N, C-alpha and C positions, 0 to 999 in steps of 0.2 A: 649534338645527338648522342655521341658516345661517350660522354663526360657523366659520370655516375657519381652522384653525392646524395648524402642523407639516406643511404641503404639501410642503416640501422634500426632507421624508422619503421620498415618494413618487417623486421624481426619478430615474430609472435602475433602479427595481425593477419586476417582475413582479407582477401581482396574486394569483398563486398562492404568492408568496414567504411562509415562515413570519412574518417579521417585519411584513409588511403585514397579514397575518391577524391576528395579536397585536393590532396597534396599532388595527385598527378596532373592536375590541372598546371602546376606550377613547374614542372620539372620538364627538361628537354628531352628525356628519353622516356619511352613506352615502358607502361607496366602491363602485364597481360596476366589472367589469371592461369593458374595450374592446376595441379591434381589436389583436391581437397579444398577447393578456393584459397589457395597459397597464391600470393602475389610474386610474378616472376619478372625481372627486369630484361628486356629485350633489348638487344644492342644488334649493330651490324659490325662484323669483323672481318675483314679480307672478303668482301662481297658476300658475306654468308651472314644469317640471321642466327643469333645466338641468344640462349634465354639461361639466366642464371636466377638462383635464390638469393635473397639478401644475405643469408647466412655464408655462399660461396664468395661474393663480392667482398666482405668484410673480411674472410679469410686472405683473400688476395691482396687486401691493402696492407694485412699485418705482415704477410711473408715479405712484400716488397720493402716494408718498413725495415723489416728485421736484416735483409739484405744491405740496404744503405747504412745501418747503423755500424 
């Protein structure tokens, strides 16, 4: 449930887009509507629900890759 993938597919799209709605059925994590119909990725971290934008998730991945390299 907390493994997030395909986050870049959400960048620049609205929550109401058909492609986002179709993709949501395939993902184990939740995607919820945010401000201005922007999709937010909802995960549970330390018994707390957190919501992130796709850009934030992408940034976290790149930061982690930089640390590892």
